[in-house]
Phi, psi and omega in degrees: 000144180265115178255118179267144178281130181284134179288133180250017180294127177079009180252155175272184184293341178270359179086014178258156181295126178266105186285357174260356179289133181304327180299314181290323178295318178294321177303312181293318180297317179292328177290327174296329178277004175069039175278155177293145181303324179292324178293317179296317180298315180296323184284329185258340184092001175277164172278164179299320178297321178295322178298311182295323180290323177293319178295320178297319179296328179274354178091012178270136172262091185286124178236166179287096184248316184220151180256005176092010178258157179111163185295310181295318180297317179297319179299314180294316180296322179288325180292319185250043177279134181295333181280330187236018183296133180272152181305323180295316179294321178296316179299320178298318179295315181298322183287330187262341184249123179260148177294149181290154176288148180290139179272147175283139179285144180265108179254138178268132176242150176141000000 
């Protein structure tokens, strides 16, 4: 059997999404700018599935909108790079993005 190692990028020690982690904040910010899920994944180190699940948790319907080319896209990608994020930009992200509300579990009765 093939056992794959689970990616822990953007997760806390309990394995839950850490909404104060810069990777997740950048993911949400880039999705607000309407970037394609693959571009966000490549830029943050998350998998495409992780990008879509985080966007879904925040209530964004991520669609294929941009591929990351162009003047505005380049500016946003350089500003919110996980490798070069400045403390001020990180503080701005933490202040503007709130963690999603917990969803009620759907239990079947009957």
